[in-house]
MINU-416498 format. One record per residue (C-alpha): residue number from 0; x, y, z. Coordinates in Angstrom, 3 decimals. Example, Ala and Ser with C-alpha at 12.3 -4.5 7.8 and 13.67 -1.06 7.14 Angstrom:
% residues 2
+-----+----------+----------+----------+
! pos !     east !    north !       up !
+-----+----------+----------+----------+
!   0 !   12.300 !   -4.500 !    7.800 !
!   1 !   13.670 !   -1.060 !    7.140 !
+-----+----------+----------+----------+
//
This chain:
% residues 130
+-----+----------+----------+----------+
! pos !     east !    north !       up !
+-----+----------+----------+----------+
!   0 !   90.433 !   63.661 !  149.154 !
!   1 !   87.240 !   62.857 !  151.053 !
!   2 !   84.950 !   64.506 !  148.455 !
!   3 !   83.851 !   67.306 !  150.783 !
!   4 !   83.953 !   70.905 !  149.609 !
!   5 !   84.745 !   73.440 !  152.304 !
!   6 !   84.082 !   77.153 !  151.826 !
!   7 !   85.517 !   79.826 !  154.087 !
!   8 !   83.626 !   83.098 !  153.757 !
!   9 !   84.353 !   86.135 !  155.919 !
!  10 !   81.842 !   86.560 !  158.715 !
!  11 !   80.324 !   89.975 !  159.342 !
!  12 !   78.658 !   91.021 !  162.536 !
!  13 !   75.159 !   92.378 !  162.099 !
!  14 !   74.166 !   95.267 !  164.347 !
!  15 !   70.419 !   95.453 !  164.923 !
!  16 !   68.660 !   98.672 !  163.977 !
!  17 !   65.999 !   99.015 !  166.641 !
!  18 !   64.368 !  102.064 !  165.053 !
!  19 !   64.815 !  102.129 !  161.303 !
!  20 !   64.623 !  105.739 !  160.014 !
!  21 !   61.091 !  106.304 !  158.629 !
!  22 !   62.203 !  107.484 !  155.166 !
!  23 !   64.626 !  104.594 !  154.778 !
!  24 !   62.016 !  102.106 !  156.028 !
!  25 !   59.457 !  103.439 !  153.538 !
!  26 !   61.997 !  103.098 !  150.711 !
!  27 !   62.835 !   99.572 !  151.869 !
!  28 !   59.216 !   98.375 !  152.064 !
!  29 !   58.282 !  100.058 !  148.793 !
!  30 !   61.467 !   98.996 !  147.001 !
!  31 !   60.979 !   95.345 !  147.958 !
!  32 !   57.289 !   95.478 !  147.094 !
!  33 !   56.317 !   94.145 !  150.520 !
!  34 !   53.167 !   96.211 !  150.886 !
!  35 !   53.507 !   96.180 !  154.672 !
!  36 !   56.221 !   96.714 !  157.252 !
!  37 !   54.585 !   93.910 !  159.304 !
!  38 !   56.351 !   91.309 !  157.148 !
!  39 !   59.763 !   92.435 !  158.473 !
!  40 !   60.892 !   90.806 !  161.726 !
!  41 !   64.482 !   92.117 !  161.948 !
!  42 !   66.642 !   94.842 !  160.415 !
!  43 !   70.355 !   95.355 !  160.853 !
!  44 !   73.566 !   96.725 !  159.363 !
!  45 !   76.797 !   94.870 !  158.674 !
!  46 !   78.985 !   97.705 !  159.897 !
!  47 !   79.475 !   98.307 !  163.602 !
!  48 !   80.473 !  101.973 !  163.216 !
!  49 !   77.341 !  103.125 !  161.403 !
!  50 !   74.268 !  104.458 !  163.133 !
!  51 !   70.761 !  104.102 !  161.760 !
!  52 !   70.941 !  107.770 !  160.741 !
!  53 !   73.628 !  106.788 !  158.216 !
!  54 !   70.967 !  105.111 !  156.089 !
!  55 !   69.594 !  108.467 !  155.040 !
!  56 !   72.874 !  110.375 !  154.876 !
!  57 !   74.194 !  111.017 !  151.375 !
!  58 !   77.585 !  111.907 !  152.843 !
!  59 !   78.242 !  108.219 !  153.553 !
!  60 !   77.275 !  107.153 !  150.050 !
!  61 !   80.824 !  106.700 !  148.716 !
!  62 !   81.877 !  104.732 !  151.800 !
!  63 !   78.945 !  102.355 !  151.782 !
!  64 !   79.177 !  101.248 !  148.159 !
!  65 !   82.823 !  100.177 !  148.322 !
!  66 !   83.358 !   96.751 !  146.805 !
!  67 !   85.404 !   94.014 !  148.420 !
!  68 !   83.964 !   94.425 !  151.894 !
!  69 !   80.916 !   92.975 !  153.600 !
!  70 !   80.435 !   96.225 !  155.489 !
!  71 !   77.644 !   98.598 !  154.629 !
!  72 !   74.907 !   96.107 !  153.774 !
!  73 !   71.394 !   96.271 !  155.159 !
!  74 !   70.211 !   92.928 !  156.550 !
!  75 !   66.472 !   92.205 !  156.645 !
!  76 !   64.707 !   89.110 !  157.938 !
!  77 !   61.190 !   88.499 !  156.669 !
!  78 !   58.573 !   86.498 !  158.520 !
!  79 !   57.817 !   84.217 !  155.599 !
!  80 !   59.866 !   82.237 !  153.100 !
!  81 !   56.996 !   82.661 !  150.637 !
!  82 !   57.236 !   86.457 !  150.956 !
!  83 !   60.958 !   86.266 !  150.204 !
!  84 !   60.553 !   84.033 !  147.177 !
!  85 !   57.810 !   86.212 !  145.665 !
!  86 !   59.570 !   89.576 !  146.120 !
!  87 !   59.415 !   91.741 !  143.011 !
!  88 !   61.896 !   94.511 !  143.853 !
!  89 !   61.755 !   97.962 !  142.329 !
!  90 !   65.478 !   98.505 !  141.869 !
!  91 !   65.154 !  102.230 !  141.228 !
!  92 !   63.551 !  102.616 !  144.664 !
!  93 !   66.168 !  100.402 !  146.322 !
!  94 !   68.869 !  102.686 !  144.897 !
!  95 !   67.662 !  105.416 !  147.264 !
!  96 !   68.975 !  103.397 !  150.229 !
!  97 !   72.540 !  104.437 !  151.027 !
!  98 !   74.071 !  100.991 !  151.322 !
!  99 !   76.239 !   98.690 !  149.259 !
! 100 !   73.682 !   95.911 !  149.224 !
! 101 !   70.519 !   94.540 !  150.732 !
! 102 !   70.482 !   91.016 !  152.175 !
! 103 !   66.944 !   89.672 !  152.583 !
! 104 !   66.456 !   86.345 !  154.345 !
! 105 !   63.736 !   84.175 !  155.883 !
! 106 !   63.731 !   81.006 !  157.942 !
! 107 !   62.595 !   77.793 !  156.246 !
! 108 !   59.974 !   76.653 !  158.705 !
! 109 !   58.811 !   73.592 !  156.753 !
! 110 !   62.055 !   72.269 !  155.280 !
! 111 !   64.258 !   69.480 !  156.557 !
! 112 !   66.852 !   70.354 !  153.921 !
! 113 !   67.388 !   74.108 !  154.510 !
! 114 !   67.482 !   76.364 !  157.579 !
! 115 !   66.996 !   79.631 !  155.674 !
! 116 !   66.825 !   81.175 !  152.201 !
! 117 !   68.302 !   84.522 !  151.147 !
! 118 !   68.400 !   86.955 !  148.256 !
! 119 !   70.930 !   89.757 !  147.712 !
! 120 !   70.246 !   93.031 !  145.906 !
! 121 !   72.889 !   95.651 !  145.076 !
! 122 !   71.448 !   98.058 !  142.486 !
! 123 !   73.691 !  100.935 !  143.644 !
! 124 !   76.704 !   98.747 !  142.805 !
! 125 !   75.280 !   97.862 !  139.399 !
! 126 !   74.012 !   94.399 !  140.420 !
! 127 !   70.248 !   94.223 !  140.704 !
! 128 !   70.255 !   90.703 !  142.161 !
! 129 !   72.999 !   88.209 !  142.836 !
+-----+----------+----------+----------+
//
C-alpha cells in the first residue's frame, strides 16, 4: 500500500577461513583471474560445520552442491570494487573448488548509493554467473 517492496531472504552465517588450503586458494585466485592473492581481504564459508579442509575433499562434493540451501558457498571479499567488476573468471578452474557457489564481494568506497557490490558464480551447479 505504501509502495515499498520488502524482501525477506534467509541469512547465512559466514565462518572465516583463517588459513585457506593452498591448493584451494591457488584454484580460487587462478579461477577468478585475480593474478595475486593480495587482492583478497577475507575468505569464509557459509556452513558452520565445514572445516577449511573440506574445500579440497572430494568426499563432500555431493553435499556441497545441493540446491535450495545457502550452505556450502565460499565467500570472498576483494579489496577493490574495480577488481570485482573486471573479474574474468575461468569457470573450468572454479569447478575444481568443492562448493556450491562462490560469492565475491567488495565494498563501494566511493559511492553514496551502494555499500557493496557482489557477483555469484556456481559453475559446479551449472550456473556460471548469476
